[in-house]
C-alpha positions in Angstrom: -15.9 1.5 -11.1 -13.2 4.1 -10.7 -9.6 3.4 -11.4 -6.6 4.5 -9.4 -3.3 5.8 -10.6 -0.2 4.3 -9.0 1.0 7.7 -8.0 -2.2 8.4 -6.0 -1.7 5.2 -4.1 1.9 6.1 -3.5 0.9 9.4 -2.1 -1.7 7.8 0.3 1.0 5.4 1.5 3.6 8.2 1.9 1.0 10.1 4.0 0.5 7.1 6.2 4.2 6.1 6.4 6.2 9.4 6.1 9.2 7.7 7.6 9.3 4.9 5.0 12.6 4.0 3.4 10.8 2.6 0.4 7.4 2.9 -1.1 6.8 1.2 -4.5 3.5 0.8 -6.3 3.1 -1.3 -9.5 -0.1 -1.4 -11.6 0.0 -5.2 -12.3 -2.4 -5.3 -15.2 -2.4 -1.8 -16.6 -6.1 -1.5 -15.8 -5.8 0.7 -12.7 -7.3 -1.7 -10.2 -4.8 -4.5 -9.5 -1.7 -3.3 -7.6 1.4 -4.6 -6.0 2.7 -2.3 -3.2 6.0 -2.6 -1.3 6.5 -0.6 1.9 9.7 -0.7 4.0 9.2 1.4 7.2 10.6 1.5 10.7 6.9 1.7 11.7 6.7 -2.0 11.1 9.5 -2.9 13.5 8.2 -5.3 16.1 4.9 -5.9 14.3 3.8 -9.3 12.9 3.5 -9.6 9.1 -0.3 -9.6 9.5 -0.2 -6.4 11.5 2.1 -4.8 8.9 -0.4 -5.7 6.2 -3.3 -4.4 8.3 -1.6 -1.0 8.5 -1.2 -0.8 4.7 -4.9 -1.9 4.3 -5.9 0.9 6.7 -3.9 3.4 4.8 -5.7 2.4 1.6 -9.1 1.8 3.1 -11.0 4.4 1.0 -10.0 3.1 -2.4 -10.4 -0.5 -1.2 -13.9 0.3 0.1 -15.1 2.1 -3.0 -13.7 -0.6 -5.4 -11.1 1.6 -7.0 -8.6 -1.1 -5.9 -9.9 -4.5 -6.8 -6.8 -6.5 -5.9 -3.9 -5.5 -3.7 -0.7 -7.5 -3.2 1.3 -6.3 -0.2 5.0 -6.7 0.6 6.2 -5.1 3.9 9.4 -5.0 5.9 10.7 -3.1 8.9 14.0 -1.2 9.0 15.9 -4.1 10.6 
């Protein structure tokens, strides 16, 4: 199984949410496959928490599908 670098995930999220006020990625275990991401973006305004998390999952769909990301914890918030 391939591992991911936190910076690679941050770049994927920045591409999906260029207007984001905050994007943070933490490798929770140091093994390159368990991550905590935080995204604060006006793109989430008016969306339910579930829909916000779906958008993040869509942005990271490739590394989630190939197993590079084994576990993903997500925190999101809009601009309000």
